[in-house]
C-alpha positions as CSV (number, residue, x, y, z in Angstrom):
1,M,3.4,4.5,1.5
2,R,5.9,2.9,-0.5
3,T,5.3,-0.5,-2.0
4,A,8.3,-2.5,-3.5
5,L,7.4,-5.5,-6.1
6,L,9.3,-8.5,-6.3
7,Q,9.2,-9.7,-9.3
8,S,11.0,-13.1,-9.1
9,S,10.2,-16.8,-9.4
10,G,12.5,-17.5,-7.2
11,H,13.8,-21.2,-6.5
12,P,10.9,-23.5,-7.4
13,G,10.7,-26.3,-4.8
14,S,12.8,-24.7,-2.4
15,T,11.3,-23.3,0.0
16,A,14.5,-22.6,1.8
17,A,16.2,-20.9,-0.7
18,N,12.9,-18.7,-1.4
19,L,13.4,-17.6,2.1
20,K,16.5,-16.1,1.6
21,V,15.1,-14.3,-1.4
22,L,13.0,-12.8,0.3
23,D,15.0,-11.7,3.7
24,A,17.2,-9.8,0.9
25,A,14.4,-8.4,-0.7
26,A,12.9,-7.3,2.7
27,G,16.5,-5.6,3.4
28,R,16.4,-3.8,0.1
29,A,13.1,-2.6,0.4
30,A,13.1,-1.0,4.0
31,A,15.9,0.2,2.9
32,A,14.1,2.3,0.1
33,G,11.6,3.8,2.5
34,A,9.0,0.7,1.8
35,G,6.3,0.4,3.9
36,I,5.8,-3.0,2.3
37,L,6.7,-6.0,0.0
38,V,4.7,-7.7,-1.9
39,T,5.9,-11.4,-4.1
40,S,4.4,-13.1,-7.0
41,E,1.7,-16.0,-6.4
42,M,2.8,-19.0,-4.9
43,F,6.5,-17.2,-4.4
44,L,7.8,-19.3,-1.5
45,T,7.6,-22.7,-2.7
46,G,7.1,-22.7,-6.6
47,Y,4.0,-22.8,-9.1
48,A,4.9,-25.0,-11.7
49,I,5.6,-28.3,-9.6
50,G,3.5,-30.7,-10.3
51,D,2.2,-33.0,-6.7
52,D,5.4,-31.0,-4.6
53,V,2.2,-28.9,-4.4
54,A,0.9,-30.9,-1.6
55,R,4.1,-31.8,-0.5
56,L,5.4,-28.5,0.5
57,A,1.8,-26.9,1.3
58,E,1.6,-25.1,4.8
59,P,-0.6,-24.0,7.4
60,A,-1.1,-20.4,7.2
61,D,0.1,-20.3,10.7
62,G,3.1,-22.6,9.9
63,D,6.9,-22.5,10.2
64,A,7.6,-20.6,7.3
65,A,5.3,-18.3,8.1
66,D,7.2,-17.5,11.2
67,A,9.7,-17.2,9.6
68,I,8.6,-15.0,7.6
69,A,7.1,-13.2,10.5
70,E,10.3,-13.1,11.4
71,I,12.0,-11.4,8.4
72,A,9.3,-8.4,8.4
73,H,10.0,-7.9,11.9
74,R,13.5,-7.7,11.3
75,H,13.6,-5.4,8.7
76,G,10.1,-3.4,9.6
77,V,8.1,-4.1,6.4
78,A,5.2,-5.6,6.2
79,V,5.0,-8.5,3.4
80,A,2.3,-10.1,1.1
81,Y,3.5,-13.5,-0.2
82,G,1.8,-16.3,-2.0
83,Y,2.0,-19.6,-1.2
84,P,0.4,-23.1,-0.9
85,E,-1.3,-22.8,2.4
86,R,-2.6,-27.0,3.7
87,A,-6.1,-26.6,5.7
88,G,-6.9,-30.3,7.0
89,D,-7.3,-32.1,3.9
90,A,-7.7,-29.2,1.4
91,V,-4.8,-27.2,-0.1
92,F,-5.3,-23.5,-1.2
93,N,-3.1,-21.8,-3.6
94,S,-3.1,-18.6,-1.0
95,V,-1.5,-15.0,0.2
96,Q,-0.9,-14.2,3.1
97,L,0.2,-10.4,4.8
98,I,2.1,-10.3,7.6
99,S,2.8,-7.0,9.3
100,A,5.8,-5.3,9.9
101,E,5.3,-5.9,13.5
102,G,5.6,-9.9,12.5
103,A,2.1,-10.3,13.3
104,R,-0.3,-12.4,10.6
105,L,-2.9,-9.6,9.3
106,A,-4.7,-11.5,6.8
107,N,-5.3,-14.5,4.9
108,Y,-7.1,-14.9,1.3
109,R,-7.2,-17.8,-1.0
110,K,-7.8,-18.0,-4.4
111,T,-11.1,-17.9,-6.1
112,H,-11.0,-18.7,-9.3
113,L,-8.5,-21.5,-10.3
114,F,-7.1,-21.3,-13.4
115,G,-6.8,-24.3,-16.1
116,C,-6.2,-28.0,-14.9
117,F,-3.7,-27.7,-13.4
118,E,-4.8,-25.4,-10.4
119,R,-8.5,-27.6,-10.3
120,E,-6.3,-30.2,-10.3
121,Q,-3.9,-29.3,-7.1
122,F,-6.3,-26.9,-5.3
123,T,-9.7,-26.2,-3.5
124,P,-11.3,-23.0,-4.1
125,G,-11.6,-20.2,-1.3
126,E,-15.1,-18.6,-0.7
127,Q,-14.3,-15.4,0.7
128,P,-14.0,-12.9,-2.3
129,V,-13.0,-9.7,0.0
130,V,-10.2,-10.3,2.4
131,Q,-8.7,-6.8,4.0
132,A,-6.1,-5.6,6.5
133,E,-5.0,-2.1,7.7
134,V,-1.8,-1.0,6.5
135,N,-0.1,2.3,7.2
136,G,-3.7,4.3,7.2
137,L,-4.0,2.2,4.1
138,R,-7.3,-0.2,3.6
139,V,-5.1,-3.1,1.7
140,G,-6.9,-5.2,0.0
141,L,-5.7,-9.3,-1.0
142,M,-6.3,-11.4,-4.4
143,I,-4.5,-14.0,-6.9
144,C,-3.8,-13.9,-10.6
145,Y,-6.7,-14.4,-12.8
146,D,-9.3,-13.9,-9.9
147,V,-8.6,-10.4,-11.0
148,E,-10.1,-10.7,-14.7
149,F,-13.3,-10.6,-12.9
150,P,-14.5,-6.8,-12.6
151,E,-17.2,-8.0,-10.1
152,N,-14.3,-9.5,-8.2
153,V,-12.4,-6.2,-8.0
154,R,-15.9,-4.1,-7.7
155,A,-16.8,-5.9,-4.6
156,H,-13.2,-4.2,-3.2
157,A,-14.1,-1.3,-4.5
158,L,-17.3,-1.1,-2.5
159,A,-15.5,-2.9,0.6
160,G,-12.9,0.8,0.6
161,T,-9.8,-1.1,-0.4
162,D,-7.3,1.4,-1.0
163,L,-4.6,-1.0,-2.5
164,L,-5.3,-4.0,-3.9
165,L,-2.2,-6.6,-3.6
166,V,-2.1,-9.1,-6.6
167,P,0.2,-11.8,-6.6
168,T,0.2,-13.7,-9.7
169,A,1.7,-16.4,-12.2
170,Q,0.7,-14.8,-15.9
171,M,1.8,-16.8,-18.4
172,H,2.3,-16.3,-22.4
173,P,1.0,-14.7,-24.2
174,F,-2.1,-13.3,-21.8
175,Q,0.4,-10.2,-20.9
176,F,-2.6,-7.9,-22.1
177,V,-3.8,-8.4,-18.3
178,A,-0.6,-6.6,-17.1
179,E,-0.4,-4.2,-19.0
180,S,-3.5,-3.3,-20.3
181,V,-6.4,-5.1,-17.9
182,V,-5.1,-3.9,-14.6
183,P,-4.5,-0.4,-15.3
184,V,-8.6,0.0,-16.3
185,R,-9.1,-2.0,-13.4
186,A,-7.5,0.1,-11.1
187,F,-9.2,3.1,-12.9
188,E,-12.9,2.3,-12.8
189,N,-12.4,1.1,-9.3
190,Q,-10.2,3.8,-7.6
191,M,-7.8,2.2,-5.8
192,Y,-3.7,1.1,-6.4
193,V,-3.4,-2.0,-7.9
194,A,-0.2,-4.0,-7.3
195,Y,0.3,-6.4,-9.9
196,V,3.7,-9.1,-9.5
197,N,4.5,-11.2,-11.1
198,R,6.6,-14.3,-11.6
199,V,9.1,-14.2,-14.5
200,G,11.1,-16.7,-16.9
201,A,10.6,-20.1,-18.2
202,E,9.1,-22.6,-15.4
203,G,7.6,-26.1,-16.3
204,E,5.5,-25.6,-19.0
205,F,5.5,-22.0,-18.9
206,E,6.6,-19.1,-19.7
207,F,6.1,-16.2,-16.8
208,V,5.9,-12.7,-18.9
209,G,7.1,-10.2,-15.7
210,L,5.5,-6.6,-16.8
211,S,4.6,-6.2,-13.1
212,T,2.5,-2.7,-11.6
213,L,1.7,-0.6,-9.5
214,A,-1.6,1.1,-11.5
215,G,-2.5,3.8,-9.9
216,P,-6.8,5.0,-9.9
217,D,-6.1,7.3,-12.5
218,G,-4.9,4.1,-14.7
219,V,-1.8,5.2,-14.9
220,A,1.2,2.3,-14.0
221,R,3.4,4.3,-11.3
222,A,6.0,1.4,-11.6
223,R,6.5,-1.1,-14.9
224,A,9.0,-4.4,-14.3
225,G,10.3,-5.6,-17.7
226,R,10.3,-9.1,-18.6
227,V,13.7,-10.6,-16.0
228,E,13.7,-10.1,-12.3
229,E,13.6,-7.2,-10.0
230,L,13.1,-5.3,-7.4
231,V,10.2,-2.0,-8.5
232,F,8.9,0.4,-6.3
233,A,5.9,3.0,-6.4
234,D,4.1,4.5,-4.2
235,A,0.6,4.4,-3.5
236,D,-0.4,8.1,-2.1
237,P,-4.0,8.4,-0.2
238,D,-4.2,11.9,-1.1
239,F,-4.5,11.7,-4.9
240,L,-6.8,8.6,-4.3
241,A,-9.0,10.9,-2.3
242,A,-8.7,13.5,-4.8
243,S,-9.2,10.7,-7.9
244,R,-12.3,9.4,-6.0
245,A,-14.1,12.8,-6.1
246,A,-13.5,13.8,-10.0
247,N,-14.1,10.0,-10.3
248,P,-17.5,8.8,-8.5
249,Y,-18.2,5.7,-10.4
250,L,-19.2,4.4,-6.4
251,S,-21.4,6.4,-5.9
252,D,-23.3,6.7,-9.4
253,R,-23.8,3.1,-9.6
254,R,-27.2,2.0,-10.0
255,P,-27.7,-1.1,-8.2
256,E,-31.8,-1.9,-9.0
257,L,-30.4,-2.1,-12.9
258,Y,-27.4,-5.1,-12.2
259,G,-29.4,-8.2,-10.7
260,P,-28.8,-10.3,-14.0
261,L,-25.4,-9.9,-13.6
262,A,-25.2,-11.8,-10.5
263,S,-26.8,-14.9,-12.0
């Protein structure tokens, strides 16, 4: 499945403007034959927007979700987008997956919050593995800091995730996560990992870009630079099956030895 990675910080503070950016990117993705388009963390509203996070947060089935469903259906491409989710009195840092037919397939709430800013603005999610089927691939959802915990990604591997989507807001000086950690996660768990970053200055942060789709061989199929761009790479189920047969990490595990890791 051709996967489109939208490396963009959009227009922080303006949901309407970001929907326009998403619409244009979906059109380009569809024209390139992509089956899915993935945005960065908190793409819908912006990341470093302070108290506007709570003001702009919407339910998973809110107006923005309806607008993105229309975009996905009109262009015929699935969309995974980062946004602040309002659920009662709580706000979650979430990613939602919409099918190419405009149906809401899955919604994931970030389980590992990074730094004081996120802990002040968000409630952590409690469900580590969220998945849906897209074009014959089992697609999993995760957000930024989550992928830096090996247990998190291994849980997806054990649940059969083929393509892990990771909207992110990776900032300087942690670019080694995009460059090194993500390809290793893909290799050690035998899956594709799409890591899609913001880019440029925003508030107190400098986002480093370097979005990538890493394969189960640990090789980056696509690597963005440090500018706004839309990059493409393929998640190939045949290659994935062959790689899993050659690298049987999951079947060679000895779970009886790993009890202390859960403490």
